[in-house]
C-alpha positions in Angstrom: -80.8 -4.2 86.1 -78.5 -1.3 86.6 -80.0 2.2 86.7 -78.2 5.0 84.8 -78.9 8.6 85.3 -79.8 10.4 82.1 -77.3 13.2 81.4 -78.6 14.6 78.1 -80.3 13.4 74.9 -82.9 10.8 74.1 -82.6 7.2 75.4 -84.3 4.5 73.4 -85.1 1.1 74.8 -83.2 -1.9 73.3 -80.5 0.3 71.8 -76.7 -0.1 72.4 -74.9 3.1 73.3 -71.2 3.8 73.5 -70.7 6.1 76.4 -67.0 5.4 76.8 -64.0 6.7 74.9 -63.4 3.5 72.8 -63.2 2.4 69.2 -63.7 -0.9 67.5 -61.4 -2.0 64.7 -61.0 -4.9 62.3 -57.5 -6.0 61.2 -57.2 -8.3 58.2 -54.0 -10.2 57.2 -55.0 -10.9 53.6 -54.6 -14.3 51.9 -52.8 -15.7 54.9 -53.6 -18.6 57.2 -52.2 -17.4 60.6 -53.3 -20.4 62.7 -49.7 -21.6 63.1 -48.7 -18.1 64.2 -50.6 -18.2 67.5 -47.5 -19.5 69.3 -45.0 -17.5 71.2 -43.0 -15.4 68.9 -45.5 -15.7 66.1 -46.9 -12.8 64.1 -50.0 -12.7 66.3 -47.9 -11.8 69.3 -46.1 -9.1 67.2 -49.4 -7.6 66.0 -50.8 -7.5 69.5 -47.7 -5.7 70.7 -48.2 -3.1 68.0 -52.0 -2.5 68.2 -52.2 -2.8 72.0 -55.9 -3.7 72.3 -58.0 -3.5 75.3 -59.9 -6.5 74.1 -59.5 -8.7 71.0 -60.6 -11.8 69.1 -58.7 -13.6 66.4 -60.5 -15.6 63.7 -59.5 -17.4 60.5 -62.1 -16.1 57.9 -61.5 -18.3 54.9 -58.1 -17.4 53.6 -57.8 -14.2 55.7 -56.6 -14.0 59.3 -58.7 -11.4 61.1 -58.5 -9.7 64.5 -61.4 -7.8 65.9 -60.3 -5.4 68.7 -61.2 -2.5 70.9 -58.8 0.4 71.6 -59.0 3.8 73.3 -60.9 6.5 71.4 -57.7 8.3 70.5 -56.6 5.4 68.2 -56.6 5.9 64.5 -57.0 3.1 61.9 -54.6 4.6 59.4 -51.9 5.0 62.1 -52.4 1.4 63.3 -52.3 0.0 59.8 -49.0 1.8 59.1 -47.5 0.4 62.3 -48.6 -3.2 61.4 -47.4 -2.9 57.8 -44.1 -1.7 59.2 -43.6 -5.3 60.6 -42.5 -6.0 57.0 -42.7 -8.9 54.5 -41.4 -11.7 56.7 -42.8 -11.1 60.2 -43.0 -13.7 62.9 -40.6 -16.4 63.9 -42.7 -19.3 62.5 -43.9 -18.7 59.0 -42.5 -15.3 57.8 -45.8 -13.6 57.2 -46.1 -10.7 54.8 -47.7 -7.8 56.7 -47.3 -5.2 54.0 -50.9 -5.5 52.7 -52.6 -5.8 56.1 -55.6 -3.6 56.5 -57.0 -2.0 59.6 -60.5 -0.5 59.5 -62.5 1.5 62.0 -65.9 -0.1 62.7 -68.7 2.0 64.2 -69.8 1.3 67.7 -73.5 2.1 67.8 
């Protein structure tokens, strides 16, 4: 087990702490099956180029394509959402996915 020197504040056992300058986000491509878009040139590649995640995971949640990702602490959900929506209504080389209603939300890291 790693030993960490306490700098300030109270440390509670079995609690997760975010000591880095990172944020976690969820991106949802509403009402769209994006599984065919994982290939080169697909909308997934375009989205990743825009959001520039440190780490990410794609999932098909029912009828919604979702990406869970981590970025540096200076990232802003509204700014990322605007950039993804700017990809337009026929993004990707495969299925022409409508990105104009995609949402990006900031998820708390405890």
